C-alpha positions as CSV (number, residue, x, y, z in Angstrom):
1,M,3.9,7.9,26.3
2,R,3.0,5.9,23.2
3,R,5.1,2.8,22.6
4,C,6.0,1.7,19.1
5,F,6.5,-2.0,18.3
6,N,8.4,-3.6,15.5
7,F,7.3,-6.9,14.0
8,L,8.8,-9.7,12.0
9,T,5.8,-12.0,11.4
10,A,4.8,-12.5,7.8
11,C,1.0,-12.1,7.8
12,G,-1.7,-10.5,5.8
13,T,-3.6,-11.0,2.5
14,P,-1.0,-11.6,-0.2
15,G,-1.9,-8.8,-2.6
16,Y,-2.2,-6.2,0.2
17,V,1.0,-6.7,2.2
18,A,3.9,-4.3,2.1
19,P,7.3,-5.3,0.7
20,E,8.8,-5.2,4.2
21,V,6.3,-7.9,5.3
22,I,7.1,-10.1,2.3
23,S,10.9,-9.6,2.7
24,G,10.9,-10.8,6.3
25,T,12.5,-7.6,7.5
26,E,11.5,-5.8,10.6
27,Y,8.5,-3.5,10.1
28,D,6.1,-1.4,12.1
29,S,2.6,0.1,11.7
30,K,3.7,2.2,8.7
31,V,3.1,-0.9,6.5
32,D,-0.6,-0.3,7.0
33,M,-0.2,2.8,4.9
34,W,0.9,0.6,2.0
35,S,-2.2,-1.6,2.5
36,L,-4.3,1.5,2.5
37,G,-2.8,2.5,-0.9
38,V,-3.8,-0.9,-2.2
39,I,-7.4,-0.5,-0.8
40,A,-7.6,3.0,-2.3
41,Y,-6.5,1.6,-5.7
42,V,-9.2,-1.0,-5.6
43,I,-11.9,1.5,-4.5
44,L,-11.0,3.9,-7.4
45,C,-10.8,1.4,-10.2
46,G,-12.4,-1.9,-9.1
47,F,-9.4,-4.3,-9.1
48,P,-6.1,-4.6,-7.2
49,P,-2.8,-3.2,-8.4
50,F,-1.0,-6.4,-7.7
51,Y,-2.4,-9.7,-8.9
52,N,-1.0,-13.0,-10.0
53,D,-2.1,-16.6,-9.4
54,N,1.6,-17.5,-8.7
55,H,2.4,-16.1,-5.2
56,A,6.2,-15.9,-6.0
57,E,5.5,-13.7,-9.0
58,L,2.9,-11.6,-7.0
59,F,5.5,-11.0,-4.3
60,R,8.1,-10.1,-6.8
61,D,5.7,-7.5,-8.3
62,I,5.0,-6.1,-4.8
63,K,8.7,-5.9,-3.8
64,N,9.5,-4.1,-7.1
65,C,6.3,-1.9,-6.8
66,N,5.4,-3.1,-10.3
67,Y,1.9,-1.8,-11.0
68,E,0.3,0.5,-13.5
69,F,-2.8,2.7,-13.8
70,V,-4.7,0.7,-16.5
71,K,-6.6,2.6,-19.1
72,P,-9.5,3.4,-19.4
73,F,-10.2,2.7,-15.7
74,W,-7.8,5.5,-14.5
75,D,-8.4,8.1,-17.3
76,D,-10.5,10.3,-15.1
77,V,-8.8,9.8,-11.7
78,S,-5.6,11.7,-11.9
79,E,-5.8,13.0,-8.3
80,G,-6.4,9.5,-7.0
81,K,-3.2,8.4,-8.9
82,Q,-1.2,11.0,-7.1
83,K,-2.4,9.9,-3.7
84,I,-1.8,6.2,-4.4
85,N,1.7,7.0,-5.7
86,F,2.3,8.9,-2.5
87,L,1.2,6.0,-0.4
88,F,3.3,3.5,-2.3
89,F,6.5,5.5,-2.8
90,Q,6.8,8.4,-0.4
91,I,5.8,6.6,2.8
92,K,9.3,5.6,3.7
93,V,10.7,9.0,2.9
94,L,8.2,10.9,5.0
95,Q,7.7,8.3,7.7
96,I,4.0,9.1,8.1
97,K,2.3,7.8,11.2
98,V,-1.4,7.0,11.3
99,L,-2.8,9.1,14.1
100,N,-6.5,8.3,13.8
101,C,-9.1,7.3,11.3
102,T,-10.1,11.0,10.8
103,N,-6.7,11.8,9.4
104,I,-6.8,8.9,7.0
105,F,-10.3,9.9,5.8
106,N,-9.3,13.5,5.4
107,F,-6.2,12.4,3.4
108,F,-8.5,11.1,0.6
109,L,-10.9,14.1,0.6
């Protein structure tokens, strides 16, 4: 039987952490899917979706999911946009669990 753990520790690289981590609410491994969305965004366009030198403003943007697909960097990546939106917005609705690295890799193919 697989055990699930919930955490309260605020940890991670500021621009990559999920809103739950910043808010100090209980979270589990699903927050890794958010971080995966940030990584996918960076891979597809070359810069992060959330950036601000002021951490308070950065965290506000993350909590509000305030990002955009900046032109011209995203003009030819419409399928990538859909997958990133899925990771950022639908993860809580669908409660996706990461089973293994193959499933994550196949998600982006």
